[in-house]
Residue, then its C-alpha position, 0 to 999 in steps of 0.5 A: m494543472k494538478e500533477t498526477v499521482v498514482s499509487g496501488i496496493r496488492p490485494t493480498g489481505k485486509l489493511h492493518l494500521g501499518n497501511y493506514f498511517g503509512a499510506v491510506t491517510n496520505f492518500v486521502k489528504m493528496q485527493y484534494d491537491y492532485n489528480c489522483f489515481f488509485f488502484i488495486a493491483d490485482l494483475h500483480s497478485l497473479t504472480t502468487h496464484p491465488t484462487p479466483g474466490d480469494l483473489h475476488g474477496y481481497v479485491r472487493h475487501v480493499l475497495v471497501e476499505y479504501l472508501a471506509c477510510g475516506i478515499d471519495p471516488e468523486e475527488t479521485t480515481i479508484y479502480i481495479q488494475s484489471d478493469v483497465p486493459e491498457v495497461a496490459e497493453l502498454y505493459l506488453y511494449l515496454n516488454m519489448n524494450a526491457y532487457m534480461g540482464e536489467l530485469e534480472r538485477s531487480t532486488s525484489f526479484k532476487d528476493k522472490v528467487r531466494s524466498q519461492p524457488d518453486n514459482v519463479n515465474a515470468g511475471l516476477l521477472t517483469y514486475p518492474t515493467l507491469m509496475a512502469a506501465d501502471i505509472l506511464i499509463h496516466k502520465a504520472t510524475k509523483v509515486p508515493v512509494g517506500k524505500d523498497q520500491e524505489q528500485h522499481l521507479e528507477f526501472t520506470r524512468t529507465f523504461g520511459n526514457r528508453f521509449n522517448r529515445l527510440y520513437n525520437s519523442e519527449y512523451f512519457p514524464e518521469a516520475f518520482a518517489f514522493n512523501y506527502s508528509k514530512n512526518l512519516v509514521k512508522v508503525p511497528g508490530l506487536d511481535g516485537n521485531g520492526k514494522m507492522s506486516k502481514s509477513n510477520g503473521e496475524g499476531s502482529c498486525i491490528y487490521l483496520s477490520d478487527s473486532p474489539e475482541i481480537i483487538r484485545k486478544k492480540v494485544s494481551r499476547a504482545v512481546t513484553d519483557s519482565g520490566p525495567s531493571a533501573e529508572n529512566q532505562t531505554k526501552p527494549e526495542a519489543i517495549q519501545n514499538l508498543f509506546d509507538l503504538m500507544k503514540i499513534v491511538s492514545p491522548a498525549d496525557t496517556l502516553k506520558h502516564f505510562d512512560d512516567l510509570y516505567n521510567k519510575m520502574g513502576i509500570r505493570y504491563g497488563d494495565f498498560k496493554k488494557q489501555l492500549a487495547e481499549d485506545m485502539i478500539i476507540f481509533n479503530t471503531p468508526i472505520r470498522e464500522r463503515i467497513e462493515d456497512l460498506s460490505k453490505d452495499s454490493s450495488y454501491l461498490r459495483q458503481v464505485a468500480i465501474h466509475g472508477a474504471l471509466k475514469a481510468r480507461e479515458s486517461a489510458q486509452k489516450t496514452i495508448r492511442e498516441v503510443r500506438q501512433l508513435i510506435g507506427f501502429k496505424s490502421f489502413 
């Protein structure tokens, strides 16, 4: 029997190359080896109070991009979190056994309190219990997450084990972080600092839906310096980031060509950026074209969402039935 994998993404905007290489490519591989549930976490996004129009648009966009990247709704379960009300019910039960002190110690909660002091809502405090509900509702044992999410997985194990002790059962299994690929790809941004992230601004990211014109403009504005001052010198972070991007999207001989030029102090950043932009366009074009085609097919998208909700609810309803029995909710 295949192990169950659960992963979700908040619909806060378009997917970029960092999302693609950091997560989605692994999802595409996982779907053939595991019982996968990939969801769009629209309930989680309510902590930032999106408008109804923005929320619907972002959810639709993520669904389109999941499909365009190769996630197959026949091989896996793709669903929208709010289409599975059992998640909210389990979230309620878990909240009854989650303690204020432990939730307040959550690193992500403390970060949010600092970054948005005027919007410290209960949803932010109980984010770990909703994430636990997402995982436990399907009794998943593997969750592909980054280092910044591992504390939430600890919470999931804590809440699941606490439920098991309270109700004298071994009902919920423990879920652990899981990297499908041993060679995780870190995709840097164009702004010269760290990984590609929406939080660093539009100009830092190459989105899967970006047109060739937009890609050329963004890459042309990428941070560089005045050039190497000695042969074979260590590249500054901003320059190394651009070479790391080229390593991802360009042929090996192209990368070697520009690396040799840099090491011999003969590189011209204008030529380098033009080549990087064109290689990004070649890589992005098939995905962008699928995004454009799928975006026009509302009937198919509706069918995928309904099909995914039915599959997810079948799993979730079984869990909720059994959880209610363990708690003591019985019909007279």
